[in-house]
SERO-4910 file (N, C-alpha, C, O; in steps of 0.05 Angstrom, whole numbers):
BEGIN
 pado doro    nc1    nc2    nc3   cac1   cac2   cac3    cc1    cc2    cc3    oc1    oc2    oc3
  Met    A   1911   1044   1482   1928   1066   1474   1922   1091   1491   1899   1100   1492
  Ala    A   1943   1101   1506   1939   1124   1523   1932   1148   1506   1943   1153   1485
  Glu    A   1913   1164   1516   1903   1187   1500   1908   1214   1513   1908   1234   1499
  Tyr    A   1912   1215   1539   1916   1241   1551   1931   1240   1578   1933   1219   1590
  Val    A   1942   1263   1585   1955   1267   1611   1935   1280   1629   1920   1298   1621
  Leu    A   1934   1272   1654   1919   1287   1675   1937   1309   1685   1959   1303   1696
  Ala    A   1929   1334   1682   1946   1356   1689   1933   1372   1712   1908   1375   1713
  Ala    A   1950   1383   1730   1940   1400   1751   1958   1424   1753   1983   1422   1753
  Asp    A   1946   1448   1756   1960   1473   1759   1954   1484   1787   1931   1492   1792
  Ile    A   1973   1483   1805   1969   1490   1833   1978   1519   1837   2002   1525   1832
  Gly    A   1961   1536   1846   1968   1564   1852   1961   1571   1880   1948   1556   1895
  Gly    A   1970   1595   1889   1964   1604   1916   1935   1610   1920   1926   1611   1943
  Thr    A   1920   1616   1899   1892   1623   1902   1873   1602   1891   1850   1600   1900
  Lys    A   1882   1586   1871   1864   1566   1859   1880   1542   1849   1904   1545   1844
  Val    A   1866   1520   1846   1878   1496   1834   1860   1488   1811   1836   1487   1813
  Ala    A   1873   1483   1787   1858   1475   1763   1868   1448   1755   1891   1441   1760
  Ala    A   1851   1433   1741   1858   1406   1731   1844   1402   1704   1822   1413   1699
  Ala    A   1856   1386   1687   1844   1380   1661   1858   1357   1648   1879   1348   1656
  Cys    A   1844   1345   1628   1857   1325   1611   1870   1340   1587   1858   1357   1575
  Ile    A   1895   1333   1581   1910   1345   1559   1918   1324   1540   1934   1306   1546
  Ala    A   1908   1326   1515   1916   1307   1494   1943   1313   1484   1954   1335   1489
  Arg    A   1955   1294   1469   1982   1299   1457   1981   1323   1438   2002   1336   1434
  Ser    A   1958   1329   1427   1956   1352   1409   1955   1378   1423   1958   1399   1411
  Gly    A   1951   1377   1450   1947   1401   1466   1918   1408   1471   1913   1428   1484
  Lys    A   1900   1392   1461   1871   1397   1466   1865   1394   1496   1874   1374   1508
  Ile    A   1850   1413   1507   1843   1413   1535   1814   1404   1538   1796   1416   1525
  Thr    A   1808   1384   1555   1781   1376   1560   1777   1372   1590   1796   1369   1605
  His    A   1751   1372   1598   1743   1365   1625   1757   1383   1646   1763   1374   1668
  Arg    A   1760   1409   1639   1774   1427   1658   1756   1433   1682   1732   1437   1680
  Cys    A   1769   1433   1706   1755   1440   1730   1774   1455   1749   1798   1453   1746
  Glu    A   1763   1470   1768   1781   1484   1786   1766   1490   1812   1741   1488   1814
  Ala    A   1781   1497   1833   1770   1504   1859   1790   1522   1874   1814   1521   1868
  Pro    A   1780   1538   1893   1799   1555   1908   1819   1538   1924   1812   1517   1934
  Thr    A   1843   1548   1927   1863   1535   1943   1856   1538   1972   1852   1560   1982
  Pro    A   1855   1516   1988   1848   1518   2016   1869   1535   2031   1893   1531   2029
  Ala    A   1859   1555   2046   1877   1573   2061   1893   1559   2082   1915   1568   2088
  Glu    A   1884   1536   2092   1899   1523   2113   1923   1508   2102   1940   1500   2118
  Gly    A   1925   1505   2076   1949   1493   2064   1952   1464   2071   1933   1449   2075
  Gly    A   1977   1455   2072   1984   1428   2080   1969   1406   2065   1967   1407   2040
  Gly    A   1960   1387   2080   1946   1364   2068   1920   1371   2055   1911   1356   2037
  Ala    A   1907   1394   2063   1882   1402   2050   1886   1408   2021   1869   1403   2004
  Val    A   1909   1420   2014   1915   1426   1986   1920   1400   1970   1911   1397   1948
  Val    A   1935   1382   1982   1940   1356   1970   1913   1342   1964   1909   1331   1943
  Asp    A   1896   1342   1984   1870   1328   1981   1854   1341   1959   1840   1327   1944
  Leu    A   1855   1367   1956   1841   1381   1935   1852   1373   1907   1836   1367   1889
  Val    A   1878   1372   1905   1890   1363   1880   1881   1335   1872   1873   1330   1849
  Val    A   1881   1317   1891   1872   1289   1887   1843   1289   1878   1835   1275   1860
  Arg    A   1826   1305   1892   1798   1305   1886   1792   1316   1858   1776   1305   1844
  Leu    A   1806   1337   1850   1802   1348   1823   1811   1328   1802   1798   1325   1781
  Leu    A   1834   1316   1806   1844   1296   1787   1825   1272   1785   1822   1261   1763
  Arg    A   1813   1265   1807   1794   1242   1806   1768   1250   1792   1753   1232   1783
  Gln    A   1762   1276   1789   1739   1284   1773   1743   1280   1743   1723   1280   1728
  Leu    A   1768   1276   1735   1774   1273   1707   1771   1243   1699   1774   1226   1716
  Pro    A   1764   1238   1674   1762   1210   1665   1790   1196   1667   1810   1208   1660
  Gln    A   1790   1172   1678   1816   1159   1685   1824   1137   1665   1847   1130   1663
  Glu    A   1805   1127   1649   1810   1101   1636   1832   1103   1614   1845   1082   1609
  Lys    A   1836   1126   1602   1857   1128   1581   1879   1147   1589   1893   1157   1572
  Ala    A   1881   1152   1615   1903   1170   1625   1929   1154   1625   1930   1131   1633
  Cys    A   1951   1167   1617   1977   1154   1616   1996   1164   1637   2015   1150   1644
  Ser    A   1992   1188   1647   2010   1199   1668   1997   1224   1679   1976   1233   1670
  Ile    A   2011   1235   1699   2002   1260   1712   2024   1281   1710   2047   1275   1715
  Gly    A   2017   1305   1703   2035   1328   1703   2024   1350   1721   2001   1358   1717
  Val    A   2041   1360   1739   2032   1379   1759   2052   1402   1760   2076   1397   1760
  Asp    A   2042   1427   1761   2060   1449   1766   2053   1462   1793   2029   1463   1800
  Val    A   2073   1473   1807   2070   1483   1834   2082   1511   1836   2101   1517   1822
  Pro    A   2071   1528   1854   2081   1555   1857   2106   1557   1875   2104   1569   1897
  Gly    A   2127   1545   1866   2151   1545   1882   2172   1527   1870   2176   1527   1845
  Leu    A   2186   1512   1886   2208   1496   1877   2201   1466   1878   2191   1456   1898
  Ala    A   2206   1452   1856   2200   1423   1854   2227   1409   1850   2242   1415   1832
  Trp    A   2233   1390   1868   2257   1374   1866   2252   1350   1847   2229   1343   1843
  Pro    A   2274   1338   1837   2270   1316   1818   2254   1292   1829   2243   1277   1814
  Asp    A   2254   1289   1856   2238   1267   1868   2209   1273   1870   2193   1256   1880
  Gly    A   2200   1297   1862   2172   1304   1863   2164   1318   1888   2140   1323   1892
  Ser    A   2182   1323   1906   2176   1338   1931   2176   1368   1925   2189   1377   1906
  Val    A   2162   1383   1941   2156   1411   1934   2161   1430   1958   2154   1423   1981
  Trp    A   2172   1453   1952   2172   1476   1970   2156   1498   1957   2162   1507   1935
  Ala    A   2135   1507   1971   2118   1528   1960   2113   1549   1982   2099   1544   2001
  Pro    A   2125   1573   1979   2124   1593   2001   2097   1604   2007   2092   1613   2030
  Asn    A   2078   1603   1988   2052   1614   1993   2031   1593   1998   2007   1598   1997
  Ile    A   2040   1568   2004   2022   1547   2013   2032   1537   2040   2054   1526   2042
  Arg    A   2016   1541   2060   2025   1534   2087   2032   1504   2089   2018   1487   2079
  Gly    A   2055   1499   2102   2063   1472   2108   2077   1458   2085   2086   1435   2089
  Trp    A   2080   1471   2062   2094   1458   2040   2124   1465   2040   2134   1479   2022
  Lys    A   2137   1456   2061   2166   1460   2062   2181   1440   2045   2201   1446   2032
  Arg    A   2172   1415   2047   2182   1393   2029   2160   1373   2026   2163   1350   2034
  Cys    A   2138   1381   2015   2115   1364   2012   2120   1342   1992   2128   1349   1969
  Pro    A   2116   1317   1999   2122   1295   1980   2100   1290   1960   2089   1269   1958
  Leu    A   2093   1311   1945   2070   1311   1927   2072   1289   1906   2052   1274   1902
  Gly    A   2095   1286   1893   2098   1266   1872   2093   1238   1883   2079   1222   1870
  Arg    A   2104   1232   1906   2101   1205   1918   2072   1200   1924   2062   1178   1920
  Ile    A   2058   1220   1935   2030   1216   1943   2013   1211   1918   1996   1193   1918
  Leu    A   2017   1226   1897   2001   1223   1873   2007   1196   1859   1989   1183   1848
  Arg    A   2032   1188   1859   2039   1162   1847   2024   1139   1862   2014   1121   1850
  Arg    A   2024   1142   1889   2011   1121   1905   1980   1121   1901   1968   1099   1900
  Arg    A   1968   1145   1898   1939   1146   1896   1929   1138   1868   1908   1126   1865
  Phe    A   1945   1144   1847   1935   1140   1820   1949   1117   1805   1940   1110   1783
  Lys    A   1971   1107   1815   1986   1085   1802   1994   1093   1773   1993   1077   1755
  Leu    A   2003   1118   1770   2012   1129   1744   2039   1143   1748   2045   1152   1770
  Pro    A   2055   1145   1727   2079   1162   1729   2070   1191   1734   2051   1201   1723
  Val    A   2086   1205   1751   2079   1232   1758   2103   1250   1754   2126   1244   1762
  Leu    A   2099   1273   1740   2119   1294   1737   2110   1318   1753   2087   1327   1749
  Val    A   2127   1329   1770   2122   1353   1785   2142   1374   1777   2166   1369   1777
  Glu    A   2133   1398   1769   2151   1419   1759   2143   1446   1771   2120   1450   1779
  Ser    A   2162   1464   1773   2156   1491   1782   2137   1505   1762   2138   1499   1738
  Asp    A   2121   1523   1772   2101   1536   1754   2115   1552   1732   2106   1552   1709
  Arg    A   2136   1566   1739   2149   1583   1718   2160   1567   1695   2159   1575   1672
  Asn    A   2171   1543   1701   2180   1526   1680   2157   1514   1663   2159   1512   1639
  Ala    A   2136   1507   1677   2112   1497   1662   2101   1519   1644   2093   1514   1622
  Phe    A   2100   1544   1654   2089   1566   1639   2104   1570   1613   2092   1573   1592
  Val    A   2131   1571   1614   2146   1576   1590   2144   1553   1570   2143   1558   1546
  Val    A   2142   1529   1580   2139   1506   1562   2111   1507   1549   2108   1502   1525
  Gly    A   2090   1513   1565   2063   1514   1554   2061   1536   1533   2049   1532   1512
  Glu    A   2073   1559   1539   2070   1582   1520   2086   1577   1494   2078   1586   1473
  Ser    A   2108   1562   1496   2124   1556   1472   2111   1533   1456   2116   1530   1432
  Trp    A   2095   1517   1470   2081   1495   1456   2056   1504   1442   2052   1497   1418
  Arg    A   2039   1519   1455   2013   1526   1444   2005   1555   1447   1982   1562   1444
  Gly    A   2024   1572   1454   2017   1600   1460   2032   1620   1443   2037   1615   1419
  Ala    A   2038   1642   1455   2050   1665   1440   2078   1660   1430   2088   1674   1413
  Ala    A   2092   1639   1442   2120   1634   1435   2123   1608   1418   2144   1596   1418
  Arg    A   2102   1601   1404   2103   1576   1387   2126   1579   1367   2130   1599   1355
  His    A   2141   1556   1364   2163   1554   1346   2188   1571   1354   2206   1574   1338
  Cys    A   2188   1581   1378   2211   1596   1388   2227   1579   1408   2215   1564   1423
  Ser    A   2253   1580   1406   2270   1564   1423   2285   1580   1445   2296   1568   1463
  Asp    A   2285   1606   1443   2298   1623   1463   2276   1642   1474   2270   1663   1462
  Val    A   2265   1634   1497   2240   1646   1507   2243   1652   1537   2255   1636   1552
  Val    A   2233   1675   1545   2229   1681   1574   2199   1685   1578   2186   1701   1565
  Phe    A   2188   1670   1597   2161   1675   1606   2163   1688   1633   2172   1677   1653
  Leu    A   2154   1713   1635   2155   1729   1659   2128   1730   1672   2109   1741   1660
  Ile    A   2125   1718   1695   2099   1718   1709   2100   1741   1729   2117   1742   1747
  Val    A   2081   1760   1727   2079   1783   1744   2052   1782   1758   2032   1789   1746
  Gly    A   2052   1774   1783   2027   1772   1798   2033   1779   1827   2044   1800   1833
  Thr    A   2025   1761   1845   2031   1765   1873   2061   1766   1877   2071   1780   1894
  Gly    A   2075   1750   1862   2104   1750   1861   2114   1753   1832   2097   1757   1814
  Ile    A   2140   1752   1828   2151   1754   1801   2172   1732   1797   2190   1729   1814
  Gly    A   2169   1717   1776   2188   1696   1769   2189   1693   1739   2173   1704   1725
  Ala    A   2208   1677   1730   2212   1673   1701   2218   1644   1695   2235   1632   1708
  Gly    A   2205   1634   1674   2214   1609   1662   2230   1615   1638   2223   1633   1622
  Ile    A   2252   1601   1634   2271   1608   1613   2277   1584   1595   2285   1563   1606
  Leu    A   2274   1587   1569   2283   1567   1550   2307   1579   1535   2305   1601   1524
  Ser    A   2329   1564   1534   2352   1572   1519   2359   1549   1500   2364   1527   1508
  Ala    A   2358   1555   1474   2361   1534   1453   2342   1511   1457   2349   1488   1453
  Gly    A   2318   1518   1466   2297   1498   1470   2298   1482   1496   2281   1465   1500
  Gln    A   2318   1488   1513   2321   1473   1538   2315   1491   1562   2322   1514   1562
  Leu    A   2302   1479   1582   2297   1495   1606   2323   1502   1620   2340   1485   1624
  Leu    A   2325   1526   1628   2348   1536   1644   2340   1533   1673   2323   1548   1683
  Arg    A   2353   1514   1687   2345   1508   1714   2363   1519   1736   2354   1526   1758
  Gly    A   2389   1521   1731   2408   1530   1751   2417   1508   1769   2407   1486   1768
  His    A   2438   1513   1785   2451   1493   1801   2432   1481   1822   2433   1457   1827
  Gly    A   2414   1497   1833   2396   1487   1854   2367   1490   1846   2349   1493   1863
  Glu    A   2361   1489   1819   2334   1492   1809   2322   1519   1814   2298   1523   1815
  Leu    A   2339   1539   1819   2330   1566   1827   2332   1587   1804   2326   1610   1809
  Ala    A   2341   1579   1781   2342   1598   1759   2314   1609   1753   2295   1594   1754
  Gly    A   2313   1635   1748   2287   1647   1742   2275   1662   1765   2253   1672   1763
  Ala    A   2290   1664   1788   2280   1679   1811   2285   1709   1806   2299   1722   1821
  Val    A   2272   1719   1785   2279   1747   1776   2265   1768   1793   2271   1792   1790
  Gly    A   2247   1760   1811   2237   1780   1830   2259   1792   1848   2255   1812   1860
  Trp    A   2282   1778   1848   2305   1787   1864   2324   1804   1848   2345   1812   1858
  Leu    A   2318   1810   1823   2336   1827   1807   2339   1854   1820   2319   1866   1830
  Ala    A   2363   1865   1821   2368   1891   1833   2363   1913   1812   2378   1916   1793
  Val    A   2342   1928   1816   2334   1949   1797   2332   1976   1810   2320   1995   1800
  Ser    A   2344   1979   1834   2344   2004   1849   2372   2010   1859   2388   1991   1863
  Asn    A   2378   2035   1862   2405   2043   1871   2409   2039   1901   2432   2036   1910
  Thr    A   2388   2040   1916   2390   2039   1945   2376   2014   1956   2354   2008   1948
  Phe    A   2390   1999   1973   2379   1975   1985   2359   1983   2007   2366   1997   2026
  Leu    A   2334   1973   2005   2314   1977   2025   2308   1951   2040   2311   1930   2028
  Ser    A   2299   1953   2064   2296   1929   2081   2276   1909   2069   2280   1885   2072
  Pro    A   2254   1917   2055   2236   1897   2044   2249   1878   2024   2239   1856   2020
  Tyr    A   2271   1887   2012   2284   1870   1992   2294   1844   2003   2296   1824   1989
  Ser    A   2299   1844   2030   2310   1819   2042   2290   1796   2041   2298   1773   2041
  Ser    A   2264   1803   2041   2244   1781   2041   2230   1777   2014   2220   1755   2009
  Thr    A   2229   1798   1998   2214   1795   1972   2232   1797   1948   2224   1788   1926
  Gly    A   2255   1810   1950   2271   1816   1927   2264   1844   1917   2242   1854   1922
  Cys    A   2283   1857   1904   2280   1885   1896   2258   1889   1876   2240   1906   1880
  Leu    A   2259   1875   1853   2240   1879   1832   2211   1873   1843   2193   1888   1837
  Glu    A   2208   1852   1857   2182   1844   1868   2171   1866   1887   2147   1870   1887
  Ala    A   2189   1879   1902   2180   1899   1920   2169   1924   1906   2156   1940   1919
  His    A   2176   1927   1881   2167   1951   1866   2147   1945   1844   2131   1963   1837
  Ala    A   2146   1921   1833   2130   1916   1809   2109   1894   1812   2093   1890   1793
  Ala    A   2109   1878   1833   2090   1857   1837   2063   1869   1845   2061   1892   1852
  Gly    A   2042   1852   1844   2015   1861   1851   2013   1875   1878   2001   1897   1880
  Pro    A   2023   1863   1900   2021   1876   1926   2035   1903   1927   2025   1922   1940
  Ala    A   2057   1906   1913   2071   1932   1913   2055   1953   1899   2053   1976   1908
  Ile    A   2043   1946   1876   2026   1965   1861   2002   1972   1878   1995   1996   1879
  Ala    A   1990   1953   1890   1966   1959   1907   1973   1977   1930   1958   1995   1936
  Ser    A   1996   1972   1943   2004   1988   1966   2009   2017   1958   2000   2036   1971
  Ala    A   2024   2020   1936   2031   2047   1926   2006   2062   1918   2003   2086   1924
  Ala    A   1987   2049   1905   1963   2062   1896   1944   2069   1920   1932   2090   1920
  Ser    A   1943   2050   1939   1926   2056   1963   1936   2081   1977   1919   2096   1988
  His    A   1962   2085   1977   1973   2109   1991   1965   2134   1977   1957   2154   1990
  Val    A   1966   2135   1950   1960   2160   1936   1930   2164   1931   1921   2186   1928
  Leu    A   1915   2142   1931   1886   2144   1927   1871   2147   1953   1847   2152   1954
  His    A   1885   2142   1976   1874   2145   2003   1851   2125   2008   1832   2131   2023
  Arg    A   1853   2102   1995   1835   2080   2001   1848   2054   1992   1865   2054   1974
  Lys    A   1840   2032   2004   1852   2007   1997   1842   1996   1971   1818   1994   1966
  Val    A   1860   1990   1953   1853   1979   1927   1871   1955   1920   1894   1953   1931
  Ser    A   1862   1938   1902   1879   1916   1892   1893   1925   1867   1886   1946   1856
  Ala    A   1912   1909   1858   1927   1916   1834   1908   1916   1810   1910   1933   1792
  Arg    A   1889   1898   1810   1869   1898   1788   1852   1923   1788   1846   1934   1766
  Glu    A   1845   1932   1812   1829   1957   1813   1845   1981   1805   1834   2000   1794
  Val    A   1871   1981   1810   1889   2003   1802   1887   2006   1772   1885   2029   1762
  Ala    A   1888   1984   1757   1886   1986   1728   1860   1997   1719   1858   2013   1700
  Leu    A   1838   1988   1732   1812   1998   1724   1809   2028   1729   1798   2043   1712
  Val    A   1819   2037   1752   1818   2066   1758   1836   2082   1739   1828   2103   1730
  Ala    A   1859   2071   1732   1877   2085   1713   1864   2087   1686   1866   2108   1673
  Arg    A   1851   2066   1677   1837   2067   1651   1814   2087   1651   1807   2099   1631
  Gly    A   1804   2092   1675   1783   2112   1677   1792   2141   1678   1777   2159   1680
  Gly    A   1819   2144   1676   1830   2171   1674   1843   2181   1699   1852   2204   1700
  Asn    A   1845   2165   1720   1858   2175   1745   1888   2177   1741   1901   2157   1737
  Lys    A   1898   2201   1743   1926   2207   1738   1944   2193   1758   1965   2183   1751
  Ala    A   1937   2194   1784   1953   2182   1805   1957   2152   1801   1978   2141   1804
  Ala    A   1934   2138   1794   1936   2110   1789   1953   2104   1765   1968   2084   1765
  Arg    A   1950   2120   1744   1967   2116   1720   1996   2119   1727   2013   2104   1717
  Glu    A   2003   2139   1743   2031   2143   1750   2043   2120   1767   2066   2113   1764
  Val    A   2026   2107   1784   2035   2084   1799   2042   2061   1779   2063   2048   1783
  Leu    A   2025   2056   1760   2031   2035   1740   2055   2042   1723   2071   2025   1716
  Gln    A   2058   2067   1716   2082   2075   1700   2107   2071   1716   2127   2062   1704
  Glu    A   2107   2077   1741   2131   2073   1758   2137   2044   1760   2161   2036   1758
  Ala    A   2117   2027   1765   2122   1998   1766   2132   1988   1739   2149   1971   1738
  Gly    A   2121   1999   1717   2130   1991   1691   2159   1998   1686   2173   1983   1673
  Arg    A   2168   2021   1696   2196   2028   1693   2215   2008   1707   2236   2000   1697
  Tyr    A   2207   2000   1731   2223   1980   1746   2223   1954   1730   2244   1941   1727
  Leu    A   2200   1947   1720   2198   1922   1704   2215   1924   1679   2227   1904   1671
  Gly    A   2215   1947   1667   2231   1951   1642   2261   1947   1647   2275   1936   1630
  Arg    A   2271   1956   1670   2299   1952   1676   2305   1922   1679   2326   1913   1671
  Ala    A   2286   1908   1691   2290   1879   1693   2289   1866   1666   2306   1848   1660
  Leu    A   2271   1874   1649   2271   1864   1621   2297   1869   1607   2307   1852   1593
  Ala    A   2308   1893   1611   2334   1900   1599   2356   1881   1607   2372   1872   1591
  Asn    A   2356   1874   1633   2376   1856   1643   2373   1828   1631   2392   1815   1624
  Leu    A   2348   1819   1629   2342   1793   1617   2350   1793   1587   2361   1773   1578
  Val    A   2343   1814   1573   2349   1815   1544   2379   1816   1540   2389   1802   1522
  Ser    A   2394   1832   1555   2423   1834   1552   2437   1808   1560   2458   1802   1548
  Thr    A   2427   1794   1579   2440   1770   1589   2433   1745   1572   2450   1729   1566
  Leu    A   2408   1743   1564   2398   1718   1551   2393   1720   1522   2392   1700   1508
  Asn    A   2390   1745   1511   2385   1749   1482   2362   1732   1473   2364   1717   1453
  Pro    A   2338   1734   1486   2315   1718   1477   2303   1728   1452   2306   1752   1445
  Glu    A   2289   1711   1438   2273   1719   1415   2247   1732   1423   2237   1750   1410
  Ile    A   2236   1723   1445   2210   1733   1454   2209   1732   1485   2219   1713   1497
  Ile    A   2197   1752   1497   2190   1752   1525   2160   1753   1527   2147   1772   1517
  Val    A   2148   1733   1540   2119   1731   1544   2113   1739   1572   2125   1728   1591
  Ile    A   2095   1758   1576   2088   1767   1603   2060   1758   1610   2041   1764   1596
  Gly    A   2058   1744   1632   2032   1735   1642   2028   1742   1671   2044   1756   1683
  Gly    A   2006   1733   1682   1999   1739   1710   1979   1761   1712   1975   1776   1692
  Gly    A   1967   1764   1735   1946   1783   1738   1954   1812   1733   1938   1827   1722
  Val    A   1978   1820   1741   1987   1847   1737   1989   1854   1707   1985   1877   1699
  Ala    A   1996   1834   1691   1999   1839   1662   1973   1847   1649   1973   1858   1627
  Glu    A   1950   1842   1663   1924   1850   1652   1922   1881   1650   1903   1891   1637
  Ala    A   1940   1895   1663   1940   1925   1660   1948   1933   1632   1944   1956   1624
  Gly    A   1959   1914   1616   1965   1920   1588   1986   1942   1585   2005   1943   1600
  Asp    A   1982   1959   1565   2002   1980   1559   2004   2001   1580   2024   2017   1579
  Leu    A   1986   2003   1599   1990   2021   1621   2015   2014   1636   2029   2031   1647
  Leu    A   2021   1988   1637   2045   1978   1650   2067   1971   1630   2090   1979   1634
  Leu    A   2059   1958   1608   2079   1947   1590   2090   1969   1571   2113   1966   1561
  Gly    A   2075   1990   1567   2086   2012   1551   2111   2025   1563   2131   2026   1550
  Pro    A   2109   2034   1589   2133   2044   1602   2155   2023   1605   2179   2029   1604
  Ala    A   2147   1997   1608   2167   1976   1611   2183   1973   1585   2207   1970   1586
  Arg    A   2169   1973   1562   2183   1970   1537   2202   1994   1532   2224   1991   1523
  Glu    A   2193   2018   1539   2210   2042   1535   2235   2040   1552   2257   2046   1543
  Glu    A   2231   2032   1577   2254   2030   1595   2273   2007   1587   2297   2010   1588
  Met    A   2262   1985   1577   2278   1963   1567   2296   1973   1544   2320   1968   1544
  Asn    A   2284   1987   1525   2299   1997   1502   2321   2017   1510   2341   2019   1497
  Arg    A   2316   2032   1531   2335   2051   1541   2360   2037   1553   2383   2047   1549
  Trp    A   2356   2015   1567   2377   2003   1582   2390   1978   1569   2412   1972   1575
  Ala    A   2375   1964   1552   2385   1938   1542   2406   1941   1521   2409   1962   1508
  Gln    A   2421   1919   1517   2441   1918   1495   2425   1923   1469   2406   1909   1463
  Pro    A   2434   1943   1453   2417   1952   1431   2410   1931   1410   2386   1930   1402
  Leu    A   2429   1915   1402   2422   1894   1382   2403   1874   1393   2384   1866   1379
  Ala    A   2407   1865   1418   2389   1846   1431   2361   1858   1434   2341   1844   1431
  Ala    A   2360   1884   1441   2334   1897   1444   2318   1898   1418   2293   1896   1418
  Lys    A   2332   1901   1396   2318   1902   1370   2308   1875   1362   2289   1873   1347
  Gln    A   2321   1854   1372   2313   1827   1363   2290   1815   1379   2277   1797   1370
  Val    A   2285   1826   1403   2265   1813   1421   2237   1825   1417   2234   1849   1411
  Arg    A   2217   1809   1420   2189   1818   1422   2179   1814   1451   2185   1794   1463
  Val    A   2165   1834   1461   2153   1832   1488   2123   1832   1484   2111   1851   1475
  Val    A   2110   1809   1491   2082   1806   1486   2068   1795   1511   2081   1785   1529
  Arg    A   2042   1796   1511   2026   1785   1533   2020   1755   1527   2020   1747   1504
  Ser    A   2016   1740   1548   2010   1712   1545   1984   1707   1530   1964   1722   1534
  Arg    A   1984   1688   1512   1959   1680   1499   1944   1659   1515   1919   1658   1513
  Leu    A   1958   1643   1530   1945   1620   1544   1933   1628   1571   1914   1615   1580
  Gln    A   1944   1649   1583   1934   1658   1609   1932   1635   1629   1953   1622   1635
  Ala    A   1909   1629   1639   1906   1609   1661   1911   1581   1652   1914   1563   1669
  Asn    A   1914   1575   1626   1919   1548   1617   1948   1542   1612   1956   1520   1605
  Ala    A   1966   1562   1615   1994   1558   1609   2006   1536   1626   2021   1519   1616
  Gly    A   2000   1537   1652   2012   1517   1670   2002   1489   1664   2018   1470   1664
  Leu    A   1976   1486   1659   1965   1459   1652   1978   1448   1627   1986   1425   1627
  Leu    A   1981   1464   1606   1992   1455   1581   2022   1448   1585   2032   1429   1574
  Gly    A   2036   1465   1600   2065   1461   1603   2070   1436   1620   2088   1420   1613
  Ala    A   2055   1432   1641   2059   1408   1658   2053   1383   1642   2068   1363   1644
  Ala    A   2032   1384   1626   2025   1361   1610   2046   1356   1588   2054   1333   1584
  Arg    A   2056   1376   1575   2076   1373   1554   2102   1360   1566   2114   1343   1554
  Leu    A   2110   1370   1590   2133   1358   1603   2129   1329   1610   2148   1313   1608
  Ala    A   2105   1322   1618   2099   1294   1623   2099   1277   1598   2110   1255   1598
  Trp    A   2087   1288   1576   2089   1274   1550   2118   1269   1543   2125   1247   1534
  Asp    A   2134   1289   1545   2162   1287   1536   2178   1268   1553   2195   1253   1543
  Arg    A   2173   1267   1579   2188   1249   1597   2180   1220   1594   2197   1202   1593
  Tyr    A   2154   1215   1593   2144   1188   1595   2134   1175   1569   2131   1151   1568
  His    A   2129   1191   1548   2115   1180   1525   2127   1187   1499   2113   1187   1478
  Leu    A   2152   1194   1497   2165   1199   1471   2166   1174   1454   2175   1175   1431
***
């Protein structure tokens, strides 16, 4: 009797793996930094981490990736070198002789959070990941919203500014103003020293007015994006995760205010905007749940 799925969560900075039981229990979790050289080195790391897990009662593999996953299990990941159309699913099937499901991270995140996180028992959910980039996993009536080319949820490209600036061509408008690198760049300019987005939050909590204003400005851009999502999708809950969300109400306070100012009023009253409960485990749980649903119903 199969007892668990082998799950892997592949990110631009780290790869994690774990055994996930049908109940959602996580065991044997391990992780390692993502190799900077990308390509086959990342694939080898995924294989190595999965092989560290007990294999005897594994029934399938579920993997989420930071980019686009096609139905055949091949992957495009912009922040992993050489992953233009990496045949990840085929490689893992050959190495482990198990069914393999490969999914985009944003879709895995929203499924994980609705299964065992802040959105439990909710069927209309947006999971907004705000980190190095910005994307969204969307559940509508309990079903993943994928789009014609599997590109639904690319909300870093939402237009939240009146004037088009050249950086928008490569990152998208929202991402250029509210993602981690944008916050770090704006804060480095006003603080006259190089800081990360995480450091901006620490400095702001310490009372630095300039750092606080940087987060408030990013929060206002994020709030306009939330308003567009609320008015278009009418979700019950929006869960916000990613490293930037760790700024808490320094960022989310202005975001909620701006959302309520711009969003359809009835939809705005119905939605809750909360932080992720699962954090780094959302992808593992979501990838595993999708594998359970596809192969073991």
